[in-house]
N, C-alpha and C positions, 0 to 999 in steps of 0.2 A: 623204479618199475620199465621207462627207457632203457636204463643202462642194461637190462637183466635180458630186455628183449634184444637187444645187440648183441650182449653175449653171446645168446643162444642164437642168433643169425648167424656169430660165426664160429662159434662148434660147428654147427650145420656144415657149413662149407667145407670144413675140414672134411667130416664126413663123409661128405658129397658123393662119393666114390660106389660107399655100402648103400648110400638113397636111392643113389638111379638104378644101379645094381637089383635092391633089392622092385624098383618101379619100374624099370624101363624091360629088363633082360630076367625072361623066365628060364629056368632052366642050367642056372649057372656050373658053371664046375671050376676046377681050379685051372687050368689051362693058359696060356697068355693069349689065349685067343677071343677069349673073352674080355680081358683089358683094349685088345682092340676093338670090339664090337662093344663093349660101353664108352670107351672116348666114341667111336662111330656114329654111335646114336644120339650123347652130349652135343655133336656139332651140331648135327642132326634136330637137335631142337636147337638151339641158338641159331640156324640160317631156314627154320618153317616158314618162316614170313616176311623174309627180306625178296626184293625188286630183282637182283640178281644173284643166286643159287651156285653160280661157277664161282663169282668171286668170293662167296663168301666161303666156302668151302676151300679155296687157294688159299685165302689166309686164314681161317681155323683150322685147318686142317695139320700145319706143322708145329701147331701147339699141342706138347706130347706130353706124358707123362701126368696131365690133371682133364679135372671135369670141374673146375672151379670155374660156373659165370664172370668171376673175376676175371680171370685169367686172359680167360675170349674179348671180352671187353677189350682190354688192355690191350691185345694183338692188333684190334680193331682198331684202334688211335694206334698205334704205332706205324700203321701199315700210312691211317693217313698223313702223320708228321714226315715220315720218308720219303711219299710224295711229294710235298709239303717245300723240303729239303730240296729235292729234286728238281726244283722247279725254278726253287732259287737259284742254285751252280747255273741252271740252263740260261735264265734270262740275267744274267752275271756275263757267262760269258758272251751271248747272243749283243748285249751290252759293248762285250768291246769289242766284236765283231764286225757287226751293223750299223751301232749308233753314228756311224760320223757321217754314214751315206747321208741319212734324214736326219731333219729334225724332229719329226713323228715320230720317228720308228725312235729314234733315242729317249725324247719324251715317256713313253708307253712303255718300254722296257725300264725307265727306273722306276713310271709308277709304279709295275708289278713287283719291283724288290721292294716296293713300301710297303703294299698292299700286300706282300705274301711274310712279308716279315710282322705284319699285324696275324695272320692268321698263323701265324706260331706263336703267337702270343695266345691266342686262344685256346692253342691247342697243348702248349704249355698249362694253363688251368686244367684241362682234360685230364692231359697226364696223370697230373697233380691228387687229382681228384679218384684215379683208378690206380694210385700207388698208396692211398689211404689200405686199399687191398679190405674196406671194409664194404659188403655189396649192400648194407643197411643204410649208409652215405650215401654212395653212388644211388639208389633209387630215391633217398630222400631228396636230395637235391637232382633231380633227372632235368626239375626246368633251366635249372644254369648250366647245365652239362649238353641241352639241344642246344642252346642258346649261344655255347660257344663255339657250337658244329655247325649249325645255321651261320652264323659269321664268315669261317672258312669259306665256305660256298660263296658269300655272299663278294668277300674280298676277291677268288678267285675269276667269279664272272664280271665283277667288274674289271677286274687286268686284261679280260680278251673284251671286255668291251671299249676299252680306252685305244683299242686299233681300228683305225681307219678302215671301214671297209670297201670305200670307194678309193682308196689307195690302194695301188697294186703291190708294192714294196711292202706298206705294212701289214696286208692280208698275207701275202705270205711268209709275215712274222707268225702270225696271229696264227696259221694253221700249221705250223710246223712248233710252234710253243704248247698248243693245244692237242695236238697227238702227240708230243712224244710226253708232254705230262700232266697240265691240265685239266684232261680229263681225267687220270687216275684222281687226281685232287679228289675230282669232285666227286668220282662214283666210291673210293673209300669212303670218304667219311658221308656220302649219302649212305652208304653201307651201316655204318656204325649208329647212326639218325635211325635206319630201319630195327638194331638190335634195339638198343633203347624204347621205340616207340613200343616194342611189344616183350618189353619185362617184365613187367605182372606178370604172364602168360610164360614165360620164361622161369620164372623163379618159382610160379607152380609147377611148371613139368618136375622141377628140382628139388621138390616138398621144400623150399628156404622159407620160412616164415616169416615175412618181413612186417614189422609194428607199421603197420599205413597211419600216416598224419597227415590230418587233412588241412589241405593245398588254399585252402580259400575257403572264407566265409562268405554264404549268399549275401551279405548285404545292401541296401539302399539308400536314400539320401539321409534317414535316420542317423546313419553315422555322420553327421556333420552337426556345429553345435550351428548356438544359433548368431554364431558370426561368420559362420560359411567354412569353416576347419573343422578337420577328421577331429571328433572327440580323444583318438589315441595320439596325438602330435606329442611329441616329447615337450617338454616347457622350455626349454632352451631354442627349439627351433617356432616353437610357435609364439613367443618373447622377440626370437631374429622378426619373423616377417613381420610380429604387432608394429616393431620399428618400422621396419622397410612404408609398412603402409602409414602410418603415423607423419613417416617424414614424408612421403607422398602426397596426404592432403595436407597437409603446411602449405608446401608448394603450391600445390593449385589453389588453394584458397588464397595466400598472398598474389600468386597473379591471376586472379582474379578480380583483387582488387589494386591491383596496379590497371586492369582492362587488357591486359595479355591472354586472358585463359578462351583460346582458341580451338574449337573443337572438342570440347570436353564433357564428358557423359558421353559416349557412343551409345553405350546400350547392347553391346555384343551378348553381353551373357545370358544366359536362360533361368533365371530365376535364381540358383544356389553358385550360381557362377559370378555375380552382383557380390556375394557376402564379404567374403573379403575387402573388398572397395568399400563396399556400406559401411560394417562395422567401423572400419576406420576411420572413416571420414566422419565416424558419430561420435566419437571418442577424443576425436581430432583437439578439440580445446583442452580438455583435460591428459592429455595425451603428449600435450606439448610441451608442457615443464618434463616431463619425462624422457623426449625426447632429445630438449638443450643443454640435460643434466648430463645425458648419453655423448656430449657432443657433437650429435646432429649429423652433417656430411664431413662434417672438419675432425676426425676421427684421429689423432695423431700417433705413432709408435716409433720405437728407434731401429737401427739396424738390429735385425737378430730379435725382435721381439713383438712378435703378432698380439696386437688386442682382443680380447675374446670378440666373437662374433655379439654374444650378449650384451657388451658395452656400446655399440654402436652400429647404425645401419651397412655402413661400409670401413671395408680395410683403408679403398683405394679409391678416388675420386677422378672422374675425368671430364675435364670444361674444356670445350674452345678458347673461352672469354681468359683464361688465366688461373680462375679459383679455386679450378683441383690440385691434386699432384701431379694431372697429369693431362697433357691436350689432348689424345690420340687414346683410341681403344687397343691398340695393336703395346703399347707403353705399358697401360696395366697390367695387359697377360704380360706383360716380360718383367715382370716384379714377380710374380708370384713364388713364391720361397721354398727352395727346394726343403724332399720333406714335411712339408706343411702338413699338418694332422688338424680335419675340423672345417666347416665350410668359407670359401675363402670369397667376401663379398666385393664387388665391383659397383660404383654405383655413377655409373653414364647419363651425364645432365645433359639435359636438351640442348638438341642441336643435330647435323647434316652430317657425319660423318662419312667421308668420304673415302674407306680405307677398306683391305682386304685382309678378312680376319681367319686366321686358323690357330683356334683354341688345340694347344696340343698333348698330346696323350697325358703327361706324366702331370698337368693342370689341373687335377680332379675332383670334384667336389667347390666349385666353381658355381656364384650367384652372379649375375649382372640383370641390373636392374637399370630401366631407365628412368624417364618421365610422362611415358608415354605413348603406344605407338605411332602418334602422329604428332611428337615432340620429339624425340630419340631416335633419330631412322639411320641404318648403315646402310649407303647407296656404293650399288655397282654397276658394272652396264656388259663387261667381260663375256663372251659368246661365242658358239661354237663357227656360224659362221667366220669369223676373223681367226680362225686357228685357232683356238682353245681349246684346248680337252674339255669334255663335258664336266667332271669334277673339277676341272680347273681352274670353272666360271662361277664356281661361287663367291657372291659374297660374303656370308659370312660363313664356315666351316667349322664345325666342333669333333672331334675324335677325342675328346676326352670325358670317363667315364663321372656317371655323375652329375651332369652340368643344368644349372635349372637357368634360363633365362624369364623375365618377368617384365612386361611395359616396355617393350620397343620393338621398332620396323626393320625386317630384313628388305630389302631391293633389289631386283635385279632389272633397273630399264630398259634395257638394249630394242625392247620391245620385236613383236611377232620374226622382224625381216634375222632377227639374231639365230632364231631356230632355238636352240638348245641356251639357255642363257638361265642359271643355277643360283636363287636369291639366299636358303639357307642348304649346305648339307649336313648332316647330321651323322656322326658315326658312332656315339657317345653311349654308353651303356645305360638303362636306368636313368635319360636325360628328360628334364621336362620345360616346356613352352608356357607359359601363361599369360593371357591378354596379350598377345604378338599378333602385328601383319605379317604376313611371307605374303609378298608382294613382285610379280611378276608376269610371265609369259610362257611359253614351253619349257619345261621341267623346272620351275617351278621352288617348289620341295623336295629336297632327295633324301630320303628318307634309306639311308645307306645301312647302316646293318646294324643290331643289338636293339635290343628292348627301349621303345621309345610313346612319351605320353604329352598329346598338345590338348588345352583346354582355354575356353570365350576368345579362341585366338579368329583372327580373319585370314585365308589363305585365298590367293587368286592368281588366275592362267587360264589358260585355253589347249593346249595337247598334251597328256602326260602330266599336270602340275603336278600330280603326286604322285610323284615313282619311288622306286629302288624295293629294296631284299630284305626288310626290320620286322619283327613284332609294332608294328605303327596304330595305335588308339590314338585318334583323331573325336575328342567328347565338348560338347556342346561348343562349337566353333560355327562357324558361317563360311560357306566354301564358295567364293565369287567365279561364276564364270564372265571369261573378257569377251570382246568383240576380234576375234580373229582376220589375218590378212585373207581378203579375196578364196574363195578355193580353200579355206580351209576348214577343218572344225574340232570340236573340243573334246576332250576325253581330260574325266575328273583326275581316274587313278591309271598309274601303268604298273602294276606287282610284278616281281622279278623272281618269284620263288620256279627251284629251277629241278629243286628232290620231291616225293612224294611228302615227306615224314619233317622236312623243313620247317618249324616250329612260327614260322614269319606270315606275311601276310598282312593286309592294310583295312581297317575298319572304321568307320565311318557313324557314332552313335550320336543321338540326340546333338544332329546340324540341321541347320539348312545348306540348302544347294539352291545359286538363286544367280539370276545376271545381272551385270553390273549395268546401270543406267543407261549406255552404249549400245550396249549387245540390244536392250529389250523390246527396241521396235521390230529386230532382227530377229530375233530368237526364236520364230519356228519356219525362216530359211537358211539360219547359219544353224547346222543340227550338230546338238552340245551330248554325250555321251556320258553314260558314271566309268567307266573307264574301257579300257581294251589289255587283251591280256601280251605284256612284254616277252615272258617268260612259258617253258613248259606248260610246271603245275603255280600261275598262277590263281592268286586268291584274295578276293578282297568280298567284303560285307558291307552293306549298309543295310543300317539297322536304325528303328526311332526315329530314323530324320524326315523333314520336310521338304520335297523332294518338288522343285515348280516345273511350272507348266515348258521348260526353256529345255526339258531333259527330253526326248524324243523318247518316241512310246514302244522303242525298239529295245530303249533303256543300254544294251551293250554293241561294241562295233568290237567287228576282227583284227588281228595284224595283220597280217597277209594271208588274205583266201582262207584257208580251212585249217592254217597251223595253230596248234595247242586248244584249238577248242572242245577237243575229249576230251582233256586230262587237268583243263583249269578245275576252277572250284569260284563259281560265283553265284554270290545266294541275295535276299534281300528279307527283312525282318520289321512284324510293325510298322512300317513307315506310313507318312498323310503327304496328303496335297497331291495338288493334278496330276503327276511325274510320278506318282508311288501305283499306278492301275499298272498290274504284271501282266496285264492281259494281252497285252500284243506284244509281249518281251520276243525275242530272240528265241530258237530254238533247237540250244547249242547241249550237247549229252552232259557237258559239261556245267550248264547254269539248272540251277535247282530251285528257283525261283521262290517262291515265301514259302518260310523254313520253319518249322516248331518252336516252341519256346526251348525246346532241352537243347536243340539242336543252336541256337545262339547264343544259350550264355554258356558256349566254348567262348564267342569271342566278346564277352562280361571284361573287363579291369580283370574279375578278383582269376579270370582262369587264363585268359591271355597273356598276360603280363607278370607270370611267376616266377618267382624267382629266390635265390637265399635258399640256408639251411633245408628249410619244410617247405620248397617251393608255393610259397604263397605271397601276393601281388602286395597284400597290403603294410609291410612293415618298408619297403623300399616308396611307394607311394605317398605314404605320409608322413615320409623324412622330405621330401619333396617338400612339404609346407601348404601345396596347393590342393584345392578343393576338388575334389573328385568320385566319381560312383559306381562304387565297386560289382555291380550289378545292373540290373534293369533299370534305367530312369523311370518309366511307366509299369502301372500296377497290371 
């Protein structure tokens, strides 16, 4: 039946001129003027609800001889691509002309080239989709399409943000680059997002009947089994996660026997978040023989031949004492085989790894796990005050799609005097972090771009310590407010959404927002807020979470005066705790206060993290093997 509907839609596209003629134009005659009128009305339909009407008509107007909405969408993507190419060329030229004069300028321009190349990668995915000339496919995969375009704008913004505003030379280059190219990247990409956000109405106006696939199921905790695993998890991934958990349980039991089990069982999860570890521990004795037969952490393989992940918990092992194949995490990442298919598993044994790690874009689908977030620690202290650009201060950076981290700690120990000092930067699409600690002060977690999921984690910091421009959902986690320097304040979030229809934002669901012990006595004199608007359309929702009294009654803090206060989107839903009372909240136009359940549903995992051929969140989340809740956590 689905195939018939798609064919039907395609046929309708072929005769769309006739359809629109019948619908949009009365008293049609055979003159050429009627074709022009038909074309103009088609463009008016496409541009009806976009933010920049003039730009829309300028880009779609030259598309002659068609009333196919796919052709108009393709024209918008082409305009965005051309703007990125122009920005890339200008960045390259300015690097040659200005790069030798200032290390800061050269570094910022080199970063821009890398970021804009990533933007080109996202636009190539978008181009491939529209090149299919299948409006049904574009409709079905619209969540991916929007995410790719949102990523383009995120990269564009990061390019601009990398220039130091306090350096006059960098400021001049930034303004020149933005005025001549980068602003066009944002506006043309934003236009395409506006069109996609209005796609259902557009197709209805064009009389194109689309087979609407349910993008998600509104499922709650019942969708996990008694081990806390998703009921639809594939057998191979289920086996892999079970092997990892049995392996961890065995090591923890051995450590306990030897008297080395320090800080075990922190109890950070809320109910279901503990289920994977609890299930593994319960079956550790029975599973020990299976783990041993699988080779434990001593998986052997010959060059060019990778063992299937179901035959052991790791392809490579990292251990500082030499008991693994590698002593550093970087060496393990460098071992990623070219063209590898499947899930590449890296086990990092307990230890403090003083390394700066970047997972490269080509190293997709890595699962990296440690011996627990108090035992496997990746540490660094790069910071902005020492002259390092914010994105390069990250102790651990992931740029690869499908990355999963489990039972590790990522930290930046620069302290509050280092200002921006990132512990974890993530731009990998459909990436996930489970039972991890992310520790820092200002700018701890940089959710740079693309869809991200965090579960049963601890995230701590002071100023803007969860920031970025991605669709980021943090579930069942502890958000820890740290003690800042004197005269400083705490802000949990700083979302960077810059266009109204970007699918980005930060969502905290079923979390605890609490002060660290050092802050507790001063929690009323040191002001802490849920967030502040980094960019014009900053979007944040705190839902079903426990908010302690450390959060100031006003709840939210401005970025600078009244900037962004009318265009931001902040809201709260079903929170508890002494800090959840919204009566004393700020009175900004963009603050929506307590929203309805229907409104909040748009930010559950099922809706907010949609993707894939049918725009559903369930398949990719289930593939991570991490427990998750698709809908609400409370009835």
